[in-house]
C-alpha positions as CSV (number, residue, x, y, z in Angstrom):
1,M,0.0,0.0,0.0
2,F,2.8,2.4,1.0
3,E,4.5,1.7,-2.4
4,K,1.4,2.6,-4.3
5,I,1.0,5.9,-2.5
6,L,4.6,6.7,-3.0
7,S,4.4,5.8,-6.7
8,A,1.3,8.0,-7.1
9,F,3.0,10.9,-5.3
10,A,6.1,10.5,-7.5
11,I,3.9,10.6,-10.6
12,L,2.1,13.6,-9.3
13,L,5.4,15.4,-8.7
14,I,6.8,14.6,-12.1
15,C,3.6,15.7,-13.8
16,S,3.4,18.9,-11.8
17,G,7.0,19.7,-12.6
18,N,6.3,19.4,-16.3
19,A,3.1,21.5,-16.0
20,F,5.0,24.3,-14.2
21,A,7.6,24.3,-17.0
22,V,4.9,24.4,-19.7
23,D,3.0,27.1,-17.9
24,A,6.0,29.3,-17.1
25,D,5.5,32.8,-18.6
26,P,8.7,34.1,-20.1
27,M,7.3,37.6,-20.0
28,V,7.3,37.8,-16.2
29,P,11.1,38.4,-15.6
30,V,11.3,40.7,-18.6
31,K,8.5,42.9,-17.4
32,T,9.8,42.9,-13.8
33,V,13.2,44.1,-15.0
34,V,11.9,46.6,-17.5
35,N,9.5,48.1,-14.9
36,I,12.5,48.8,-12.7
37,A,14.5,50.1,-15.7
38,E,11.7,52.4,-16.7
39,K,12.2,54.3,-13.4
40,T,16.0,54.2,-13.3
41,F,16.5,57.6,-15.0
42,D,13.4,59.3,-13.6
43,E,14.1,62.4,-11.6
44,N,11.8,61.1,-8.9
45,A,13.5,57.7,-8.7
46,E,15.0,58.4,-5.3
47,K,11.5,59.0,-3.9
48,D,10.0,55.9,-5.5
49,P,10.5,52.7,-3.5
50,S,9.8,50.6,-6.6
51,A,12.6,52.3,-8.6
52,G,16.0,50.9,-8.2
53,D,18.8,48.8,-9.6
54,Y,17.7,45.6,-11.3
55,L,21.3,44.3,-11.0
56,T,21.1,43.9,-7.2
57,S,21.7,40.4,-5.9
58,K,18.1,40.0,-4.9
59,V,16.7,41.0,-8.3
60,L,19.4,39.1,-10.2
61,K,18.7,35.9,-8.4
62,A,14.9,36.2,-8.8
63,N,14.9,37.1,-12.5
64,F,18.2,36.0,-14.2
65,S,19.6,32.6,-15.1
66,S,22.3,31.0,-12.9
67,A,24.8,31.4,-15.7
68,F,24.0,35.1,-16.0
69,V,24.2,35.6,-12.2
70,D,27.5,33.7,-12.0
71,A,29.1,35.8,-14.7
72,F,27.8,39.0,-13.2
73,E,29.0,38.1,-9.7
74,R,32.5,37.1,-10.9
75,G,32.8,40.2,-13.0
76,S,31.6,42.5,-10.2
77,K,34.0,41.0,-7.8
78,R,37.0,41.3,-10.2
79,A,36.0,44.9,-11.0
80,E,35.8,45.8,-7.3
81,E,39.2,44.1,-6.6
82,N,40.9,46.0,-9.4
83,D,39.0,49.2,-9.0
84,E,37.9,49.1,-12.7
85,P,34.5,49.5,-14.4
86,F,32.6,46.3,-15.3
87,I,29.3,47.1,-17.0
88,D,29.4,50.9,-17.4
89,Y,26.1,51.3,-19.1
90,D,22.4,50.4,-18.5
91,P,21.9,47.0,-20.2
92,V,18.1,47.6,-20.8
93,S,18.4,51.0,-22.4
94,G,21.8,50.3,-23.9
95,G,23.2,53.7,-22.9
96,Q,25.1,55.5,-20.1
97,D,22.7,58.4,-20.1
98,S,19.1,58.1,-20.8
99,C,15.7,59.5,-20.2
100,P,13.1,57.5,-18.3
101,L,12.0,54.8,-20.8
102,K,8.8,55.9,-22.7
103,D,6.3,54.1,-25.0
104,V,7.6,50.6,-24.1
105,T,6.1,47.8,-26.1
106,Y,6.8,44.1,-25.9
107,S,6.8,41.5,-28.6
108,A,5.2,38.1,-28.0
109,P,7.7,35.5,-26.8
110,V,9.2,33.6,-29.7
111,E,10.8,30.2,-29.1
112,K,14.3,30.1,-30.5
113,D,17.2,27.7,-29.9
114,G,15.6,26.2,-26.7
115,A,14.8,29.6,-25.2
116,Y,12.4,32.5,-25.7
117,E,13.2,35.8,-27.3
118,I,11.3,38.8,-26.3
119,T,12.0,42.2,-27.9
120,I,11.1,45.5,-26.4
121,H,10.9,48.8,-28.2
122,F,11.0,52.1,-26.4
123,K,12.1,55.7,-26.5
124,S,15.1,56.7,-24.3
125,I,16.7,59.8,-25.6
126,Y,13.7,62.1,-26.2
127,C,14.5,64.4,-23.3
128,F,17.8,65.5,-24.9
129,G,15.9,67.5,-27.5
130,H,18.1,66.6,-30.5
131,E,17.2,65.2,-33.9
132,F,16.9,61.7,-32.6
133,A,14.3,62.5,-30.0
134,D,11.7,60.3,-31.7
135,E,14.1,57.4,-32.3
136,V,12.8,54.0,-31.1
137,D,15.4,51.8,-29.4
138,Q,15.3,48.0,-29.4
139,T,16.5,45.5,-26.8
140,R,16.1,41.7,-26.9
141,F,15.8,39.4,-23.9
142,R,16.7,35.8,-24.1
143,V,14.7,33.8,-21.5
144,V,15.4,30.3,-20.4
145,I,13.5,27.9,-18.2
146,E,15.5,26.7,-15.1
147,N,13.8,24.4,-12.7
148,G,10.4,25.4,-14.1
149,K,11.0,29.1,-13.8
150,P,11.6,31.6,-16.6
151,L,14.8,33.5,-16.2
152,I,16.6,36.1,-18.3
153,D,19.8,34.6,-19.7
154,D,20.9,37.6,-21.8
155,I,20.0,41.1,-22.8
156,T,21.1,42.3,-26.2
157,N,20.9,45.9,-27.4
158,V,20.2,46.4,-31.1
159,F,21.3,49.6,-32.7
160,P,21.0,50.7,-36.3
161,D,24.2,50.3,-38.3
162,T,26.1,48.4,-35.6
163,D,26.4,44.9,-34.3
164,P,24.1,44.0,-31.5
165,I,25.7,44.2,-28.0
166,S,25.1,41.2,-25.7
167,V,25.5,41.7,-22.0
168,R,26.7,38.1,-21.6
169,Q,29.3,38.7,-24.3
170,V,30.4,42.0,-22.5
171,M,30.7,40.0,-19.3
172,G,32.6,37.2,-20.9
173,D,35.0,39.5,-22.6
174,F,35.7,41.3,-19.3
175,L,36.3,38.0,-17.5
176,E,38.7,36.8,-20.3
177,E,40.9,40.0,-20.2
């Protein structure tokens, strides 16, 4: 009798684990991180408790893949030990200086190479008042499923007339120097 109950419980766990993986929404970590990034350059960010840094340990571990977190932690440690910059730009907006993100839109998740790709479009330099004020920027998120949970594995900035810039590649290059 105990073996039957144990077998039934094991089957339930196995089926539940697969159901969680299938039902995992890859948009969740992307929207979480973008919502924080939208407030990063806001003049009222210091007064807003929901604004902040999406590269803190707490946010990283809740929304990013273990490989991303590992590379980020190793790079941050090395940068601190050597008093050198690590990631010296905002990975979501793709720039060092930006306006609060505006008119953010999300693509539907597209399965690609065993992961999901989600692209966001937004305006981030409108407040500088120059000829590119209406320019729409693009950033791609690669989301993987780890232990049934969707997690960001890479952020890639896409710019006109240049190669895309992958945060994972930036971190890898830094660690190889």
